[in-house]
C-alpha positions as CSV (number, residue, x, y, z in Angstrom):
1,M,26.2,-152.0,-98.5
2,P,24.1,-155.1,-99.4
3,Q,21.9,-154.8,-102.4
4,S,18.3,-156.0,-102.3
5,I,17.3,-159.0,-104.3
6,G,15.6,-156.8,-106.9
7,E,18.7,-154.7,-107.5
8,E,20.8,-157.8,-107.8
9,E,18.5,-159.4,-110.3
10,S,18.5,-156.1,-112.4
11,R,22.3,-156.1,-112.3
12,I,22.5,-159.7,-113.5
13,T,20.0,-159.0,-116.3
14,L,22.0,-156.0,-117.4
15,I,25.2,-158.0,-117.5
16,A,23.5,-160.7,-119.6
17,V,22.3,-158.1,-122.1
18,E,25.7,-156.5,-122.4
19,T,27.5,-159.8,-123.1
20,A,24.9,-161.2,-125.5
21,R,26.2,-162.0,-129.0
22,V,24.4,-161.9,-132.2
23,I,25.4,-164.1,-135.2
24,F,24.8,-162.7,-138.7
25,S,25.1,-164.7,-141.9
26,I,26.4,-163.1,-145.1
27,G,27.5,-164.5,-148.5
28,H,29.9,-162.7,-150.7
29,S,27.6,-163.0,-153.7
30,N,29.2,-161.0,-156.6
31,H,30.1,-158.0,-154.4
32,S,33.4,-156.4,-154.6
33,F,35.5,-156.7,-151.5
34,E,34.9,-153.0,-150.8
35,K,31.1,-153.5,-150.8
36,F,31.5,-156.6,-148.6
37,A,33.6,-154.8,-146.1
38,E,31.2,-151.8,-146.2
39,L,28.3,-154.2,-145.3
40,L,30.2,-155.7,-142.4
41,T,31.2,-152.3,-141.1
42,Q,27.7,-150.9,-141.5
43,H,26.4,-153.6,-139.2
44,G,29.2,-153.5,-136.6
45,I,30.7,-156.8,-137.5
46,D,34.2,-157.2,-136.0
47,V,34.7,-161.0,-136.6
48,V,34.1,-163.0,-139.7
49,V,34.0,-166.8,-139.3
50,D,34.5,-168.6,-142.6
51,V,32.5,-171.8,-142.5
52,R,33.2,-172.9,-146.0
53,S,34.7,-176.4,-146.2
54,R,37.1,-175.0,-148.9
55,P,37.6,-171.3,-148.4
56,Y,38.4,-170.6,-152.1
57,S,36.5,-169.1,-155.1
58,R,37.6,-169.6,-158.7
59,F,35.6,-166.6,-159.8
60,A,35.9,-164.1,-156.9
61,V,39.6,-164.5,-155.8
62,Q,39.2,-161.6,-153.4
63,F,37.3,-164.1,-151.2
64,N,39.9,-166.8,-151.1
65,G,40.7,-167.5,-147.5
66,P,44.3,-166.0,-147.2
67,V,43.4,-163.0,-149.4
68,L,40.2,-162.4,-147.4
69,E,42.0,-162.7,-144.1
70,T,44.6,-160.0,-145.0
71,A,42.0,-157.6,-146.5
72,L,39.7,-158.0,-143.5
73,E,42.5,-157.4,-141.0
74,D,43.4,-154.2,-142.9
75,C,39.8,-153.1,-142.2
76,G,40.1,-154.0,-138.5
77,I,38.0,-157.1,-138.8
78,R,39.2,-160.4,-137.4
79,Y,39.0,-163.5,-139.8
80,V,38.6,-167.0,-138.4
81,S,38.6,-170.1,-140.6
């Protein structure tokens, strides 16, 4: 059965809302990894994109790229560098 133009527009709007993405920004500061992961989980973050030119920290080694990737994956969060 054909839909009216109004129904079609509503369906299209609904699809657009359902597929919209929101980008959050977070720094690790001096948080423990546990607190960092808690903040991500609390806000429904399922992918972390590491935009640092050098994904390493001398003072917070838990946020070095390879370590962070493994720890996030253990929490069910995808890591992209």
